[in-house]
C-alpha positions in Angstrom: -17.5 8.3 7.1 -13.6 7.4 7.7 -12.2 6.5 4.3 -8.8 4.3 4.4 -7.0 2.9 1.1 -5.6 -0.6 1.3 -2.8 -1.2 -1.5 -2.7 -4.8 -2.4 -5.5 -7.1 -2.7 -4.1 -10.1 -1.6 -5.2 -12.4 1.2 -3.7 -10.0 3.6 -5.1 -6.7 2.0 -8.8 -8.6 1.7 -8.8 -9.3 5.2 -7.9 -6.0 6.4 -10.6 -4.5 4.4 -13.2 -6.7 5.3 -12.6 -6.3 8.8 -12.4 -2.2 8.3 -15.5 -2.3 6.5 -17.1 -4.4 9.9 -15.8 -1.5 11.6 -18.0 1.1 9.4 -14.7 2.7 7.4 -15.2 2.9 4.0 -12.4 1.2 1.9 -11.0 1.5 -1.3 -8.5 -1.6 -2.5 -5.7 -0.6 -5.2 -4.9 -3.9 -7.1 -2.1 -4.1 -9.5 -3.4 -7.1 -10.9 -6.9 -7.5 -12.9 -8.6 -9.6 -9.8 -8.0 -9.9 -6.2 -6.3 -12.7 -4.3 -2.8 -12.3 -5.1 -0.8 -15.4 -5.3 -3.0 -17.6 -3.2 -5.1 -17.5 -6.7 -2.1 -19.7 -8.4 -1.9 -22.2 -5.5 -3.1 -25.8 -5.1 -3.3 -26.9 -2.0 -2.1 -25.1 1.6 0.4 -26.6 3.9 -0.1 -28.1 6.6 -3.8 -29.2 5.9 -3.8 -29.8 2.2 -6.7 -27.5 2.5 -7.8 -26.2 -1.6 -6.4 -23.0 -1.9 -9.5 -22.0 -3.7 -11.8 -22.8 -0.6 -9.7 -20.1 1.2 -10.0 -17.6 -1.5 -13.6 -18.1 -1.7 -14.2 -17.6 2.0 -12.0 -14.3 1.8 -14.1 -13.0 -1.2 -17.1 -13.9 1.0 -16.1 -11.9 3.9 -15.7 -9.0 1.5 -19.0 -9.4 0.0 -20.5 -6.1 -2.2 -20.4 -3.3 0.0 -21.6 0.1 -0.7 -18.7 1.4 1.3 -16.0 -0.8 -0.5 -14.5 0.1 -3.9 -12.3 -1.8 -5.7 -10.1 -0.8 -8.3 -7.7 -3.3 -10.1 -4.9 -3.0 -13.2 -3.6 -0.4 -11.3 -0.9 0.7 -9.1 0.2 3.3 -6.1 3.2 5.4 -7.0 3.1 7.4 -4.2 1.7 7.1 -0.7 1.1 8.9 2.2 -1.5 8.9 5.3 -3.7 11.3 3.5 -3.1 10.9 -0.1 -2.4 8.0 -2.6 -1.2 8.6 -6.1 -2.4 6.2 -9.1 0.1 5.2 -11.8 -2.6 6.7 -14.0 -1.9 10.3 -12.0 -5.3 9.9 -10.4 -5.0 11.1 -6.8 -7.3 9.5 -4.1 -7.5 11.1 -0.7 -8.1 9.1 2.6 -7.8 9.3 6.2 -5.0 6.4 6.4 -3.4 4.0 4.4 -2.5 0.3 4.5 0.3 -1.3 2.6 -0.4 -5.0 1.7 1.9 -5.1 -1.3 3.3 -8.6 -0.5 6.5 -10.3 -2.1 7.7 -11.1 -5.7 8.9 -14.5 -6.4 12.5 -14.9 -7.0 13.1 -15.1 -10.7 14.9 -18.6 -11.3 16.7 -17.6 -14.5 19.2 -15.7 -12.5 20.6 -19.1 -11.0 21.7 -20.3 -14.4 23.3 -23.1 -13.3 20.4 -24.9 -12.9 19.0 -24.7 -16.2 15.5 -22.7 -15.7 14.5 -21.6 -18.9 17.5 -23.2 -20.6 16.6 -27.2 -20.2 13.3 -28.9 -20.5 11.6 -30.0 -17.2 13.3 -27.7 -14.9 10.6 -25.8 -13.5 9.8 -23.7 -10.3 7.6 -24.4 -7.2 5.3 -22.1 -8.8 5.2 -23.9 -11.9 4.5 -27.2 -10.3 1.5 -25.5 -8.2 0.2 -24.3 -11.6 0.3 -27.8 -13.2 -1.4 -29.5 -9.9 -4.1 -27.2 -10.6 -4.6 -28.1 -14.4 -4.3 -31.8 -13.2 -1.2 -31.9 -15.5 1.8 -32.8 -14.5 3.9 -34.0 -17.6 7.2 -33.8 -18.8 7.8 -31.7 -21.9 8.2 -34.6 -24.0 5.1 -36.2 -22.8 4.8 -39.0 -20.5 5.2 -39.1 -16.5 8.3 -38.2 -14.5 9.9 -41.5 -12.5 12.3 -39.5 -10.8 11.8 -36.0 -9.3 14.2 -33.9 -7.5 13.4 -30.6 -5.7 15.9 -28.1 -4.7 15.0 -25.9 -1.5 16.4 -22.3 -1.1 16.7 -20.9 -4.7 16.8 -17.6 -4.4 17.0 -17.7 -0.3 19.8 -17.7 2.0 22.4 -16.9 -1.0 24.6 -14.4 -1.0 25.8 -14.4 -4.6 22.3 -13.1 -6.0 22.0 -10.7 -2.4 19.4 -12.8 -0.8 20.5 -13.5 2.6 17.2 -13.9 3.9 15.2 -17.4 4.9 11.8 -17.2 2.6 10.6 -19.1 5.6 8.1 -21.2 3.6 10.1 -23.2 1.0 11.0 -25.6 3.3 7.4 -27.0 3.8 6.1 -25.9 0.3 9.0 -28.7 -0.7 7.7 -31.2 1.7 4.0 -30.5 0.6 4.8 -30.5 -3.3 6.9 -34.1 -2.6 3.9 -35.4 -0.8 1.3 -34.7 -3.5 4.0 -35.8 -6.2 3.9 -39.4 -4.4 0.3 -39.4 -4.1 0.0 -38.6 -8.1 2.7 -41.1 -9.0 3.4 -43.5 -6.2 6.1 -45.6 -8.0 8.2 -42.5 -8.8 11.4 -41.4 -6.4 11.2 -38.2 -5.1 14.3 -36.5 -3.9 14.6 -33.1 -1.7 18.0 -31.5 -1.4 18.4 -29.0 1.1 21.0 -27.1 3.5 18.5 -27.1 6.3 15.1 -28.2 7.1 13.3 -25.5 8.9 10.0 -26.8 9.7 8.7 -24.3 12.6 5.2 -24.2 12.1 2.4 -26.0 14.0 2.1 -29.4 12.2 5.1 -28.7 9.7 7.3 -31.5 11.5 4.6 -34.1 11.7 4.3 -33.1 7.5 7.8 -33.9 7.3 8.1 -37.4 9.1 4.7 -38.3 7.3 6.7 -37.5 4.1 9.5 -39.8 4.8 8.0 -42.9 6.7 4.3 -43.0 4.7 5.6 -41.6 1.2 9.0 -42.5 1.3 10.3 -39.3 0.1 14.2 -39.0 0.2 15.8 -36.3 2.0 19.5 -35.2 0.8 21.5 -32.5 2.9 23.5 -31.0 0.2 23.1 -28.4 -2.5 22.8 -29.4 -6.6 26.1 -27.6 -8.1 25.2 -28.3 -11.9 22.4 -29.2 -14.0 23.0 -30.6 -17.6 20.8 -32.3 -20.3 21.7 -35.7 -21.0 21.4 -37.6 -24.5 17.8 -39.2 -23.6 16.0 -35.8 -22.7 17.0 -36.2 -19.1 18.7 -34.1 -16.7 21.9 -35.1 -14.8 22.6 -33.3 -11.5 25.5 -33.1 -9.3 25.4 -32.5 -6.1 27.1 -33.5 -2.2 25.6 -35.5 0.4 27.1 -33.4 2.9 26.1 -35.9 5.8 28.4 -38.4 4.0 31.0 -36.0 2.8 30.3 -38.2 -1.0 29.6 -36.7 -3.9 26.5 -37.3 -5.9 25.5 -37.4 -9.6 22.2 -38.7 -10.6 19.8 -38.7 -13.7 16.2 -37.3 -13.0 13.3 -36.8 -15.5 12.2 -33.1 -13.3 13.9 -31.0 -11.2 11.6 -28.3 -9.2 13.3 -25.1 -8.0 11.6 -24.0 -4.7 11.9 -20.3 -5.4 12.2 -17.9 -2.5 10.4 -14.5 -1.5 12.1 -11.4 -2.7 10.7 -7.9 -1.8 9.2 -5.7 -4.1 11.0 -3.3 -6.5 8.4 -0.8 -5.1 9.7 -0.7 -1.7 12.7 1.3 -2.8 10.4 3.9 -4.2 8.7 3.7 -0.6 11.6 4.6 0.4 12.9 7.1 -1.5 9.4 9.0 -2.3 7.1 8.3 0.8 10.1 8.9 3.6 9.4 5.1 4.8 11.8 2.6 6.1 13.2 -0.8 4.8 15.1 -3.2 6.0 18.6 -4.5 4.4 16.7 -7.6 3.0 14.5 -4.8 1.2 11.2 -5.9 2.9 9.7 -2.7 4.7 10.7 -1.9 8.3 7.9 -1.9 10.8 7.9 0.5 13.8 9.1 -2.1 16.0 8.7 -6.3 16.1 6.7 -6.5 18.8 4.1 -3.6 20.2 3.8 -2.0 16.4 4.6 -4.8 13.9 1.6 -3.3 11.7 2.7 0.3 11.8 5.0 2.0 9.7 7.9 5.2 10.8 4.8 7.4 9.4 1.8 7.9 11.1 -1.3 6.7 9.5 0.4 4.4 7.3 0.3 0.8 8.1 1.4 -2.6 6.9 -0.2 -5.6 6.5 1.0 -9.2 5.3 4.2 -10.2 3.6 5.4 -6.6 2.5 7.6 -6.6 6.0 9.0 -10.1 5.9 8.5 -13.6 4.2 4.9 -15.0 6.0 2.6 -18.0 5.4 -1.1 -17.3 4.7 -2.3 -17.8 8.2 0.4 -15.1 9.2 -0.7 -13.0 6.3 -4.5 -13.4 6.9 -3.8 -12.6 11.1 -2.2 -9.5 10.3 -5.0 -8.1 7.9 -6.7 -8.1 11.1 -4.2 -6.7 13.0 -3.8 -4.0 11.1 -7.5 -2.9 10.6 -7.7 -2.8 14.3 -4.5 -0.4 14.8 -6.0 1.7 11.8 -9.5 2.0 13.6 -7.3 2.7 16.7 -5.7 5.4 15.2 -8.9 6.8 13.7 -10.7 7.1 16.6 -7.7 9.1 17.9 -7.9 12.0 15.3 
């Protein structure tokens, strides 16, 4: 029986593994965290349908089931990858017939953008923090109480030359709209502002969400970036920005600032380039063989990609790539 190692136990890796098992291939999943699921484990609801993330994750786990052909190794990382062998951080070496890299992405560290005050001022949080608050049903201010005015800032760690993150993270805009709608459902009388450079609502149902946020929930959209955040004497936050549509400067007080942090390439990717002869893009994400007919294949035969390791992707795209990668692996193995 052929054996494939899937590196990364997020949704792309889980879907790839389940599809390989369905084709009679033995699979070992290598996951650095204590459990499978990746970042979706910390998500509340998924756009554009507002489907609970845990429902999707439960279905993904059900697809894997318990199989004698499946081995899951958690709390460990791969340090060197070839088509025939994977070396773990423990020094253990695993032999295989092919490998799939599904290691996803890293969330941008908002502390790098000091002007926004994350980790410095109370009630400056990230979009990931807000999802955790939603999951705990505990969206509260640091001092207690509920926010009456909330600002959401797009493109923190995306399309930013200053922090060497020139790429668009693709899902931040729709995440900002989704979270604004959830906040308005939770706090109907609160004012919610989205500060953006461009609204990029590219997916099915996304534009409809954007319109519904305005017409049904009265979410305010301001074209302009926040330049500075400072605390006020009454434990609020004062933000300075410019409305680039009117050309007027803005200075408003808010109770909470949410930073929509982007997707950053993993530090591991550079190791893959240096140690494994793989290729990366200028953004740091891994480079597929090509963007069309071989988009889940690497430049090294027998090494494949799935999910956001090659570029920012949404949940549906990552799941689909998991399936595509599995089919490409099976086809490759049949030719050996």
